[in-house]
C-alpha positions, -999 to +999 in steps of 0.1 A: +253-256+020+292-256+022+293-292+017+274-288-014+297-259-025+326-283-019+313-310-037+307-291-068+343-275-068+354-312-067+334-323-098+343-292-115+380-301-114+373-334-127+378-344-163+349-366-174+369-379-199+392-398-175+363-415-159+347-446-171+314-442-188+293-463-161+311-440-132+302-409-152+264-424-155+262-435-116+273-397-106+244-386-128+219-408-115+231-399-079+234-361-088+198-362-100+182-379-065+202-356-047+190-324-066+153-338-060+160-341-023+173-307-024+142-291-038+120-312-017+139-297+016+137-260+002+101-265-006+095-277+029+116-250+046+098-222+026+062-239+028+057-239-009+041-272-009+004-272-005-007-301+017-027-329+000-066-329+013-094-350-002-122-336-018-155-341+001-176-370-017-202-355-045-179-325-050-177-316-086-143-329-093-156-366-086-194-365-098-185-376-131-198-345-147-165-328-157-175-297-140-208-292-156-241-293-138-274-304-153-302-282-151 
């Protein structure tokens, strides 16, 4: 977390007007992916992600009835 704080401080000190547009775009893309990784790691550590499980064959979700039952 200390590294993240340091990186944010360094970015805050930069003036984006002094950087080429391509470099700013690259930094934004990298920031996007790093934030996604951080969110995934936080979710993993706090057990917020529910494991993906397959529903058994013939369940309502897969029988084509849209959840309706024929009587």
